C-alpha positions in Angstrom: 7.6 -3.2 -3.3 6.9 -0.9 -0.7 3.5 0.6 0.5 3.1 3.5 2.8 -0.6 4.2 3.9 -1.6 7.4 5.8 -4.8 7.3 7.8 -6.9 10.3 8.7 -6.3 11.4 12.3 -3.5 9.0 13.0 0.1 10.1 13.8 1.5 7.0 12.2 1.3 5.3 8.9 0.9 1.9 7.8 4.2 0.8 6.0 4.8 -2.8 4.6 6.5 -4.6 1.7 4.1 -6.6 -0.9 4.7 -8.9 -3.8 1.9 -7.2 -5.7 2.6 -5.4 -8.6 2.1 -1.3 -8.4 -0.6 -1.5 -11.0 -2.7 -4.3 -9.3 -2.5 -2.2 -5.9 -3.7 1.1 -7.7 -6.6 -0.8 -9.4 -7.6 -2.2 -6.0 -7.8 1.1 -4.2 -9.3 2.8 -7.1 -12.0 0.1 -7.6 -12.7 0.3 -3.6 -13.3 4.1 -3.8 -15.2 4.0 -6.9 -17.7 1.4 -5.7 -18.0 3.2 -2.0 -16.6 0.0 -0.5 -16.2 0.5 3.4 -12.5 -1.0 3.4 -9.7 -2.2 1.1 -7.5 -5.0 2.1 -3.8 -5.5 1.3 -1.5 -8.5 2.0 2.2 -8.2 2.5 5.2 -10.2 1.6 5.1 -12.2 5.0 1.6 -13.5 4.7 -0.1 -10.8 6.9 -3.4 -8.9 5.9 -4.4 -5.3 6.5 -7.9 -4.1 6.1 -7.8 -0.3 5.9 -11.1 1.7 6.0 -11.6 3.6 2.7 -13.0 6.7 4.9 -9.9 7.2 6.8 -7.5 6.8 3.8 -5.1 10.0 3.7 -2.9 8.7 1.2 -1.5 5.7 -0.5 2.3 5.9 -1.6 3.5 3.2 -3.8 7.5 2.6 -3.9 9.4 1.4 -6.9 9.2 -2.1 -7.5 13.0 -2.1 -8.5 15.1 -4.0 -5.6 17.6 -2.0 -3.9 21.2 -2.2 -4.9 24.0 -3.5 -2.4 27.5 -2.3 -2.7 29.2 0.6 -4.6 27.9 1.5 -8.0 30.3 2.8 -10.5 
């Protein structure tokens, strides 16, 4: 699943693929915001970790969990 994170006062966004389910990502972001945590951590499909400050979150966009089809579709 592709995740795009917009960070306030930054011209670029954080974009990566993860193996986590969309529901799990939503729960971790919501839990961090509800608890007043200073940051939220994400892990991508390659094993990299990202720490994003919750005060700087502009948006979190979750892509579809469906893999892309290759070739012609009738």
